[in-house]
N, C-alpha and C positions, 0 to 999 in steps of 0.2 A: 528261835529254841533249841534245842536238841530234836534229832530223829528218833520217831516211836521207833521200837528193833525189836527181833522179831527174837523169844525169853534162850533164853542160851540152852544145850542139854542137858545140864547140870540144875537148872531152874524148873528143867519137865521135870528130871527124873525123879526131886529130890518133891515136887505136887504129885508126883505120882505116888511114892510111899506113902506122905502126908493121905491119901484118899484109901488105897489100900490098909496103912493102919485105923483107920476108920469104920472101913467096914460095907461093905455096899447097904445095908440096914440103914444106918445113919445116914449113908450121903444122900439117899433119899427122903430122912426126914426130913430137914436139914432144907432140899432143893423142898419143899411141898410146904417148911414151913417161909419164904422164902417168898413164896407166889403165892402164899396169903398175903401174908403181907401187905404183896406190890397189887392185890389186885383189893383188898380192905377199902384201897385209894382212891381207886380207880375205876373197877367194874359200872358197866354202867349200865343198867339192866330194865328193858324195855318188856314189859305185854303187848299183846296182841300181833304183832310180822316176827316170826318166828327167824325169818331171813335177815329186816330189819341184825336185828339183837346178833343175829353173828356176822354181822360183817363187822359190824362194831368191835364184838370182840376179836373178831377177826386183827383189824387198826390197833387195840387196844395195844393184844398182843409182842405185837412185830413192836407196835415202837418202843418196846420197857422192855425187851430181848434186845432193840438197835441200843437205847443208846447208856452208857457206863456214867454210873448214878456218882463215881469220884474222877475218873482218870481226865485229866483236863490235856491230853499228850493229842484226844481223838473225838470225833464230833458225828452227829448222826448221816448219812451220804443220799444220798439220791435216792439213791436206789438199795440199802439198808446196806442188811448183810446176805442177801437172797440171791445174788448178781454182779457178775465182774460190768455189766452198763455205767459208765463215768468213773468206772477205775475207785470204782465206794470214796470219789470224792463229796466235797461239800457245797451248798449250793445254798440258797437266801431260802430253801426250800425251808432248811429247820430252820431259823427264825419264825418267817414270818405264820406258819404251817404246822411246825410236829412242836417249837417248842409250846407258844403258851398249855399247851399238850401238858406238862410238862411242869408251866409253874403250876396251875392249878392242881396239879395230883400226885406232885412228887418233886416239890420247889429243889431238893438238892440235884438229883439231874441236874434242870433246869436250869441252876447257877453254875451247876463245874463246863455243858451246852456253852457260857456265856466266857468260863476261863476261861476257854480253850480260845475263842476271838480276844480274849483282853495279852494271852500266853500270843498267842499270834500279830500284836499290833506292828509291831517290826517289821514283819512283813509287808502290813500293810501303808504302811508310813515312805515303806522302798517300790512298791507299788506306784505311789503321790508320785514320786521325788521325780524315780523312767517316764512322769510324764508327761512332770511340768508342773508338778500341783507342791498344794502343803494338804498339810494333816495325815489324813488314813486315808487310804480307798481299800479297800480291801476285794481282796481276789475274787473274780469269779464263782475258780472251782480253787477250792481251798480243802490244801494234801495234813498232813503232818506238819511240813515251814513256812504254812500259809505263804507263802508266795504263789504266783498269780499260775496255774496248774490246765487249763484251759489251751482244746489243740491252735492250731488255727485255723486250719478246712478240717472237713467230713467229705462225704463222700454220698450222690446220691443216688435216685435211684436208676440209672444206664448209669454210674461208673459214675458219671462228673463231677469235678472236683469242688464244694463248697462251702466257701468261706465263713471260718466263724467266728462270726463279729464280737457277738457276746462278752472274751476276757475284753477285749479295747473299749466299746461302746457301756458294755449294760455296769454305770455305772450304780445305779438305785439302790446295792448290794448295799453300798454304810448307810443307809438311810436304812436299811432294812434293818442288818446287827444297831444300830442306833435303839430303832423302834423295836426290840427282844428285850434290849434291858432295862427300855422307860418301862415295859408294862411287867417286867419282872420285879419292876422296882413298887409300879405302885400294887402289886396284887400281890407282895407278898412279905412290901414294907423288911428290908432285905439290909440296913440304912448302913452295914459293915461290908455289904458289898457294893453296894455303889461308894463309898466315903474310899476302898482297896482298887474299886475296876469300873464300877461303873461309869464315876461321872467325866476321869480319865480320855475313856472309848466317847463322848460323847462330845467330851469337845475338841479329842482331834477329826471324830468325823465332821462334824460344822467346820471347822476348820478347812476342808476339807471343799466342801460344798463355797467357802464365801468365794476361794484361793480358782476355783473353777468358774464358779460363775462370773459372764462376760458384761459391760458395760454399755450400752450404745447412744447415740450423741440424743435420746431424749431424754438420758439419766434411769433404763430401764438398763435390768439384769434377765442374763437372759446363758441356759445353760443350753447350749447347741450339741448338736450330735452323738447324740444317742442313741439307748433303746432300751427301750418300756418293755415293761412287763409283757407283749406284746407281741412278741420275735415276727410278726412277719412283715418288721416297715422294722430298718435299719437306716442307721445316719439320719436318726432324724431332730427340727427342734423342736426345745420344750414340752416333751413332752409332760401331764401332770402330774402321772406317776412320780417320779422324779424330782418335779420342781416343785412338788405341792410339798413332798415327806421334804427337801431339803431345804426349805422352811422352818420347817414342823424340827427340821431336825436341829438346827438353827437357834430361833429357837427355847427348843429346849436344856440346850444346853448352859446356854445363859440364864435357867429357871435352877439348873443341879449345881453351877457351881453357887448360883448366888446359896445355895440350898446352902453347900456347902459352906458356906463363911462364913454362918451360923453356928452351924454342927457342928468344923472341926476348923475351926479356924488357918491353927496348925498344920494340915495336910494340906489346908485351900492356899495356905501365903506356899507349901511346898511345891505341891500338882503347877501351879501360876511361874516359877521359877526354874523346874525343870522343864516345861516347858516354851518359856519367854515370852509367855501370853499376856501383856501388854490391856491401858484401858481403850489404849488408839486399835487397839486392834478389834475390837467387843464388840464395837462403836461400830466399825467396816463390816463387820457379823451385820449387824444392826439395820445396818442400808442394805445390802444385799435382801437381806431378808423382807423388808420393807418395799422391798423392790425392785424383787422379784418378779416374772411373770409365770399368769396359773394358767394363763386359757377358758379363766372362767368368764360366764355371763353370766351378771343377776335376774336380765329376763327370764332369758331361757331356763334358767339353774343351771346346767347345765359345761363339764370341764370339755372343755375341747380334747379332747385326743392326746393327739400332738398339729402343731400350727400347721396346718396345712390340710388336716385329713376332714375339712368339711368338702371340701375345694377338691378329694378326691371318690374316683368310680363308684361308682354306685353294685353292686351286684343283688341279684330278686333274693328273698330270703331263701326259695326253695330249692335252692340252688346248694345250700349251704349247710344243707338239709337227707338224709340224720344224724342227729348229733350221735356220738364224737367223730367229729372229721378234718381229717389232716388237708385244713382247707390245700396249703400249700404245696403239695402233693395230689388232687383229685384235681382242685383248678389250673394248676400251675403256680412256678411262683411269680411267674412277672405279673401275673394277674394280680399275687394280693399282695407283695411290693407297693398297685397302683391304686387298687381298693377299697371302700371299706370294709376288710374282718379282718374280726379283731381274733388272734389265737389267743386269745383264755382272758380271764377277768383283769382288767390294768384300770380302767377308770373306777367300777364297781368295786375294783378290789382298796380299791385308795379311799374312796368311801367307808371301805368297811374295817381296817385295821387303824384308822383315824376319825371315828366317831366319837370322841371326845370334841370335835370338834367339830367337821361338818354335822348339818343340822340334816337332819331324817328325810326333812320334802326334798330337801338339794339328791341325797343318797337315794333315795327316791325315781326322781329324775331321769338322772344318770344313767341307774341299771333300767329304765323304761327305753331310753332312750341306745346301749348300747349291750343288752339283752338281746334281739335280736339279728345283732350282728354276728355273737358268738358267737363260733362251730366251735368252742373248748379242744384245737385240738394240744392243744394241750393238757397232760393227767392232772394238774393242779387246777386246774381250774370246774369240773362240773359243787363241788365239795363243797366251794365257795362262792356261789352261784346258792346252790341249793341253802346256806344258811343266813345268805341274804331275802329273795325269797320268803323265807318261812320266815323272820320280821319285818316282814312286808304285807303276811297273811296271807300270802300270795299258795296256799297248799299246794294246787298242781303242779304248780313248775317245780315248784323246793321238792316235794317225793320223784319229780319224773328226774333233779338233776339229781340227784340223792342215790336215788337205780343208777345211773350215768357213773357215779360216781366208787355205787359198791363192787357194782363187775367193773372195773379196769382192771381189779390183777378176779376176782373170785371167779368174774366169766370169758378175762382176756377180751375186754372185748374193742381192748387198740393194738389188738393180735402183738407182745411186743414182753407179757410177764413172763416172760422165762428168761428174759436179759436181767429179770434182778423185779423187787415189789419194789411199790409207792409211795417210797414211805410222807409223800408232802400229801397224796390223796390220801392217806391213813390222816394225815388232821385230819383235813379238811371234809372228812366222813365228822370225826369226835365235835369238829367244832361247830358243822350242820347240825348238828345236836344235839353237842349243849348249848352254845348263842344262840341256836339260830330255834329246832321244834320247840325246845327246854324255856330259852331267853331268857337266858342268865351268861352276860358281858358285864363285864366291869363299862364303869363309866364316874372314872375321878378315882377314889376312896371306898365304890359303893358300889356293892351287883346292881345290876336291874336285873325282874323278874318283867316277864313280860310274854310269857311260853306260847306258844302253837303249835299243836298237837298235831302232826299227819290222824290225816284219819281211821290207819288201823291203829297207832295206836292206842293202848287205854289210860297207860298209864309209863315215866320216865322215870328213875330211879336215879340220880349225879351226886356223887357222894364230890366235894371242891374244897380246895385249903383257902383262904383266903385275907392277908394282912394277921395270921395269926389265930386263929375258926378256921374247924375242922364241923363242918356241916354236910350234913347229905340234904338233898332237895328230891319231897315224893311229888311228883308231877302232873297232876292226872285230869281229863277233864269231862267230864260234867254235858247235861244236855242241853244247857241256855250257860252254865258258867267252869271258872276253871280253880281251881282248887291246887296251894300247896301246902306242904307239909314238909317244916321245916325242923330239924336236929340239928342243935350247935354245943359245937365244947369247946373248951380250950379258951375260949378268952368274946366277947362282943362281933356280930356281927352286922354291921351300918348293908343294910338293900334304902334303893330306890326303886319303889315304887306311885306311877302314878306322876310322876318326877321330881318328890319327896326326899329326904334321907330320913328310913328310922333305924333305932338303933335296937338291934335287937338282943335281949342276954339269953347265954348259954341257957339250953332248954332243949323245950317242945314248940310247940307255933305254929299255926295253920291257918289259912292265908286267901279268901276266896273270893272272886270276881265276879261277876255277872255279864252277861253282853252288855253291853254297854255302860257299866255300869265302871263308878273308880274299888284299887283296891280295901278290903274289910280282912279283921280278927279279928278272927273265930273259934270259938274253945277248941282245944280237938276233941 
């Protein structure tokens, strides 16, 4: 793809001339109207905690400001537009943390962010080829050409050279992009996107994973020498996040192709021909997915974060406090490399993003095991932990982690906000508020409703767009019950209540759930 070019002086002068002809008052009117439209579909209104309200709106404002709704030559950099840390490069932060906000508030922007990945698919193919694999391996750090831009090294606190292995080993990025494609499609029902872009991304990332996995003598497949989300441990084998997401990616790609063959046989045939994708290769993908090691123990219900994690040194929990803590700096990189210390949500993140497939009891077991040993040394971590803790009703932990996340930029509790704002943190704050506290999370093609408001919140108002419907949820906690008012426009909305799907027609609805009781629809 062509590089994004700085506008010429002629283009700048013409834009200035148009602005002058419109005049200040008209420009201000248009500016306000544009923001009013975006806030209408994005504003979360919290009553009861002014600090949380400020932090949520701060996050929403900066996410909207940073993402272009129509220009697919750019995406959301890890530090947004507020500083030059990471040189505006695009990471997994976009798909896993920021993209969900746009999926549910402004689908057009979400589609554009994914179109950026499709536009740069050839760069991902090239990286896979350069590393001896097939398919598409997205760059860990991406810029305007979609090629790997991760630097090979950085400098430690003493000026020593520290190798940066993410560009070589943090391959879960391809699964992250595929997850973003699937989440967008399931939440928006944008079939045209899947036909034109989404299925191809799914297939090429699945092809990568199939070629990346290696077969052992016992007939099991492994993915070796990777870095998972927990970047304290490098060059590990069978990272659970990577392997389970790879397996998911392969299976969903096959599902997506099956859907396309029914929905648009001609497009499916053309795509298979262009990709030279034969039935035999699909069978190989199925074999890889079925035999890929995942480190799961059905007795403990735990995923071992990677092969050998349980054999690593223990670190007393008190040495990982207070959080957030850059444990590699406070304890020493040599300690974190050999110890059961987790930088950020890794297995916990896996259970969260694949909640369609990983049961709540498994997710809970892994949260209980990994939460105490997570240092939150990354700004990406506390917001997701807050969302997960809220879903389990652990509100003390959820509030603590939420406050930790909101302080990353507003209180600079990591001491690096001057180098740029933390976009993934902002996405995590939004997800904690919506999917955690308000309890609104996609399950297949329905929205599950299961709120757990923090004690300081009297209510939260959440506008969401889902599969053609626009809905506004008014979530309140009474003395011994939860109440949710729902105003639905444009199309029916399917919700999941106590494990049962219900189709709600456009109009006003009110639900109530007494403590220990099932949901009931009551008169508005």
